[in-house]
LOMAR-316484 format. One record per residue (C-alpha): residue number from 1; residue in one letter; x, y, z. Coordinates in steps of 0.1 Angstrom, whole numbers, plus 5000, padded with zeros to 4 digits. Each point is the difference from the previous one (the first is absolute). Example, Ala and Ser with C-alpha at 12.3 -4.5 7.8 and 13.67 -1.06 7.14 Angstrom:
BEGIN
+-----+---------+------+-------+------+
: num : residuo : east : north :   up :
+-----+---------+------+-------+------+
:   1 :       A : 5123 :  4955 : 5078 :
:   2 :       S : 5014 :  5034 : 4993 :
+-----+---------+------+-------+------+
This chain:
BEGIN
+-----+---------+------+-------+------+
: num : residuo : east : north :   up :
+-----+---------+------+-------+------+
:   1 :       M : 3256 :  0762 : 9428 :
:   2 :       I : 4993 :  4977 : 5029 :
:   3 :       G : 5019 :  5025 : 5022 :
:   4 :       V : 4978 :  5028 : 4989 :
:   5 :       M : 4968 :  4980 : 5008 :
:   6 :       I : 5014 :  4992 : 5035 :
:   7 :       A : 5008 :  5037 : 5006 :
:   8 :       L : 4965 :  5010 : 4989 :
:   9 :       L : 4985 :  4974 : 5023 :
:  10 :       L : 5021 :  5013 : 5029 :
:  11 :       F : 4989 :  5036 : 4992 :
:  12 :       A : 4964 :  4987 : 5001 :
:  13 :       G : 5007 :  4985 : 5034 :
:  14 :       G : 5012 :  5034 : 5012 :
:  15 :       C : 4968 :  5016 : 4987 :
:  16 :       L : 4979 :  4973 : 5018 :
:  17 :       F : 5018 :  5011 : 5032 :
:  18 :       R : 4988 :  5036 : 4993 :
:  19 :       V : 4965 :  4987 : 4994 :
:  20 :       L : 5000 :  4984 : 5035 :
:  21 :       R : 5018 :  5027 : 5019 :
:  22 :       G : 4991 :  5031 : 4979 :
:  23 :       P : 4994 :  5031 : 5021 :
:  24 :       T : 4971 :  5012 : 4979 :
:  25 :       L : 4974 :  4985 : 4978 :
:  26 :       L : 5014 :  5018 : 4969 :
:  27 :       D : 5034 :  4984 : 5006 :
:  28 :       R : 4984 :  4966 : 5001 :
:  29 :       V : 4981 :  5006 : 4968 :
:  30 :       A : 5031 :  5012 : 4982 :
:  31 :       A : 5019 :  4969 : 5013 :
:  32 :       I : 4972 :  4977 : 4987 :
:  33 :       D : 5002 :  5017 : 4967 :
:  34 :       A : 5038 :  4996 : 4999 :
:  35 :       V : 4997 :  4963 : 5008 :
:  36 :       G : 4976 :  4996 : 4971 :
:  37 :       V : 5024 :  5017 : 4976 :
:  38 :       L : 5029 :  4979 : 5012 :
:  39 :       L : 4981 :  4967 : 4997 :
:  40 :       T : 4988 :  5011 : 4965 :
:  41 :       L : 5037 :  5005 : 4990 :
:  42 :       V : 5009 :  4966 : 5014 :
:  43 :       L : 4972 :  4984 : 4979 :
:  44 :       V : 5013 :  5018 : 4968 :
:  45 :       L : 5036 :  4989 : 5007 :
:  46 :       L : 4987 :  4964 : 5007 :
:  47 :       A : 4982 :  5001 : 4966 :
:  48 :       H : 5032 :  5010 : 4983 :
:  49 :       L : 5021 :  4975 : 5019 :
:  50 :       L : 4977 :  4970 : 4993 :
:  51 :       E : 4989 :  5013 : 4966 :
:  52 :       R : 4963 :  4997 : 5009 :
:  53 :       V : 4976 :  5026 : 4987 :
:  54 :       I : 4973 :  4990 : 5025 :
:  55 :       F : 5020 :  5017 : 5028 :
:  56 :       L : 4998 :  5033 : 4981 :
:  57 :       D : 4962 :  4996 : 4999 :
:  58 :       I : 4999 :  4993 : 5037 :
:  59 :       A : 5022 :  5030 : 5007 :
:  60 :       M : 4977 :  5023 : 4979 :
:  61 :       V : 4969 :  4988 : 5018 :
:  62 :       Y : 5017 :  5004 : 5034 :
:  63 :       A : 5011 :  5035 : 4991 :
:  64 :       L : 4964 :  5009 : 4990 :
:  65 :       L : 4986 :  4986 : 5032 :
:  66 :       M : 5026 :  5019 : 5020 :
:  67 :       F : 4990 :  5032 : 4983 :
:  68 :       A : 4963 :  4994 : 5007 :
:  69 :       D : 5008 :  4991 : 5036 :
:  70 :       L : 5019 :  5033 : 5004 :
:  71 :       L : 4971 :  5019 : 4986 :
:  72 :       I : 4976 :  4983 : 5025 :
:  73 :       I : 5023 :  5006 : 5029 :
:  74 :       S : 5005 :  5037 : 4990 :
:  75 :       K : 4963 :  5005 : 4998 :
:  76 :       F : 4995 :  4984 : 5034 :
:  77 :       I : 5027 :  5022 : 5016 :
:  78 :       E : 4985 :  5031 : 4984 :
:  79 :       K : 4963 :  4994 : 5008 :
:  80 :       G : 5000 :  4974 : 5027 :
:  81 :       E : 4978 :  4976 : 4980 :
:  82 :       V : 5000 :  4982 : 4967 :
:  83 :       S : 4969 :  5006 : 4980 :
+-----+---------+------+-------+------+
């Protein structure tokens, strides 16, 4: 399970590279969303590995915040302002 977590973190690092070097804004937004999903998966696996339910709660809150963040960024890209 540790190997899976390390692989997910490496994939997140690859996505961070796309955030920094992405050719378009939409590529960067998709990469940020992918990083959020991968880090949420790492938190869920960590909760299972350590047998701590609190990490599942943190993962759920983080996933909800990532969803809200994606909605705000999408609205900004569409209209040019957030209001």
